[in-house]
N, C-alpha and C positions, 0 to 999 in steps of 0.2 A: 704363658703364665696363668691365663684365665682357666684353661682346661685342667692344668695341674691342681690349681687351688679349688676348682669346682669339684674335682674328683675327691680331693681330701675331705671337703665338706660333705660330699655324698656318703662316703664311708662313715664319717663321724656321726652325721645326722641319722643315717639309717640304723646304726648300732644303738644310738641313744633312743630312737623311736621304738625299736623292737623291744628294748628293755623296759622302757616306760609304759608301753602299751600292752605288755604281756598280760596284765590284769584284764584287758579288754579282748585280746586275741583268743585267750584260752576259753572264756565263756562262749564266744561266737563259734569256735570249733566244736564245743560240746553240744550247743544247740543245733548246729548243722548235722551233727552225727545222729541226733535224736529226732529230727524232723525232716519233712520233705522227702527227698530221695536218698538221704543219708550220705550225701557227697559233701566233702569239705572244700576241696580246691578244684578250680577249673583252669586248665592251661590251654591257651589259644595261640596259634601262630600269628605273629604280628611283624610288620616291617620295622627293622631297627636301623641303626647307623650304617651308612653305606648301602642301604637298600637290602641288607641281609635279614633273613627271617630269624626270629627267636621266639621262645615260649613265654608269654606273659602270664603271670599268676594272678588269680582273683579268687575270692570266696565264691562258691557255687550259689547262684541266685535263680537259675532257670532250670527247666526240665532238661534231662539228658538229651543230647542230639538236637537241641532246640534250633540249631542253625539249619536243620533239615525240615523244620516245621514252620508253618505260617509265613511270616515275612523274612525268614532266613536270618541273615546277619544284621538286619535292621530291627531295632527294638523300639516299639511305640509306647506311648503312655497307656497304662492299664493293660499292658501286653499279657494275654492269658497264659503265656509260657512262664512268666515270672512267679516263683513260689512265694507264699505268704511272708515268710521271714526274709526272703530275698528282696521284697519290696522295701522293707525297712533298710536293709543294707545298701541298696542302690540309692535310695533317697538321701541317706546320710553320707554316701560315698565310702562307707566302711568296707564295702566289697573290694575296694582297691588296695587295702592295707597289705595283703600278701606281696604286693609289688615292692615292698621294702626289701625283700630278699633278692628281687631282680636288681635293685639299686646296689645292694651290698656286693652282688656278683659282677656288676659293671655293665650289664646289658641295658640298664636304665639309669636315669639321673633323677634327682629330686624335682628339678625344673627342666622342662624341655617340651617339644611337641608331643602330644599324646600318641602312643604307638598305635598304628592303624592296621586293619586287615588289608590284604592286597587290593581288593576292588576300590576301597576308599583312597588308597595311595595312588592308584592308577588315575583317579579323577583329578589329581593335582595338576597344575600347570607345570611345564618343564622347569620354570624358575623356582616354583615351590618345591618340586622334587629335589632340585639341586641343593636348596637350603636345608631341606629335611635330611638329606643324606649326609650333610656336614655336621649334624647335631645328634646327640644321644636322646632318645625318647624319654619323657619325664612322667613322674607320678602326677604332677600338675603342670599347667602351662597356661599361656594366655588364651588358648582356645578353650580350655576347661572352664575358665572364668567367664568368658563371653557367652559360651554355650552351656550355661549351667542348667538349662532346661531344654536341651536339644530335642528330647523325646516329644515335648509338647508340639513344637513346630512340625516335626515329622508326622505326628498324628493328625494334624490339620490338613495335610496335603492329600489330594485324591489318589496320588500314586506315590507313597512314601519312599520307595526305592529310588525312583527317578528324581524326586525332589532332593533327596540326600546327595546323590551323586552329581546332579547338575546345578544345584544352588548352594547347599550347605558346604560341601567339600571344597569347591573352588574358593569360597570366602575363607574357609579355615586355612587354605593355602596362603591367602593374602596375609592372614594373621601371623603365620609362621615365617613368612618373608620379613614382616615387620620385626618379629622377635629376633630373627637371625641378624638383622641389620642393627639392632639396638641392644643386644644381649651383653650384659656384664653382671658382676656379682650384686651390685645394688639393685638392678632390675630384677634379678632372681629373688632377692630377699623381699622386694615389693610384691612379686607374684605370689610368694609363699604367704605373705600377710593377706593379700587380696583373696586368696583361695579360702582361707579361714573366714574372712569377712563376709563373702557371699553365701557361705553356709548359714551364717547367722542372719544376714540381711539379703536374701536372694534377689530382691528387686533394686538393690543399690546400683547407682551409676558411678560409683567411686572409681572404677577401673578407667573410665574415660577422663575423669578429672586428674587421675594420677598419670595417665599416658595420653596427653591431648592429641598426639599424632596417630593414635591407633585407628585403623580402618573401622568404619561403622556401616551398618546395614539395617534397614527396617524390615525385620523378618515377618512381621504381621502382614505388611504390604506385599512382601515377596511371596508369601503363601497365597494371598488373594490373587495376585497376578498369575501365579503358576496354575492355580485351579481354573481360572478363567481361560487360560490358553489351551487347556486340555479339551 
């Protein structure tokens, strides 16, 4: 019943969001057409439900073929590959809005684990992979709230790629295991509210007050220990 109800709300909410946000989507499209590399959408292969790949849609924010330049699939803070308008879109998370069409098509949900590139998925534990495979990736999720400034921590690490795959991704897996074990419509609605909340108040700890059993990790300390170990 949860999955049927969740899918109904996904369709309803994505349709309403597309209609209500059309005033915002159209200007973004026009600006992207007139600036940067004149690309509007970026489609990337991500791991979806059941471990199957699908194309996730985003507004283009980086140079073409950026995954073959610099740090590859890892984006750091002040990454030189990010275009000027792309910085604004990424900071406000507006670059994720085209995923409303992924939700409408059924490859994504409003709430769920963030869809991952294959190397990030491979860094999950077997338990986390099993939980991930049983869920539909989401526009937002508990990992998106906790890691609202993931690029900052990656940028502080001496080896960003290794830090992402050895420290951040395993902990993200723990968060998704928690979500899989606690998911219901009420939790999903709370995650939607908290997603908007942390955009307005990025340093807020409300997520941990709302979900007291949520795993926690001091990433400032984790970065320091990681750098010292290299």
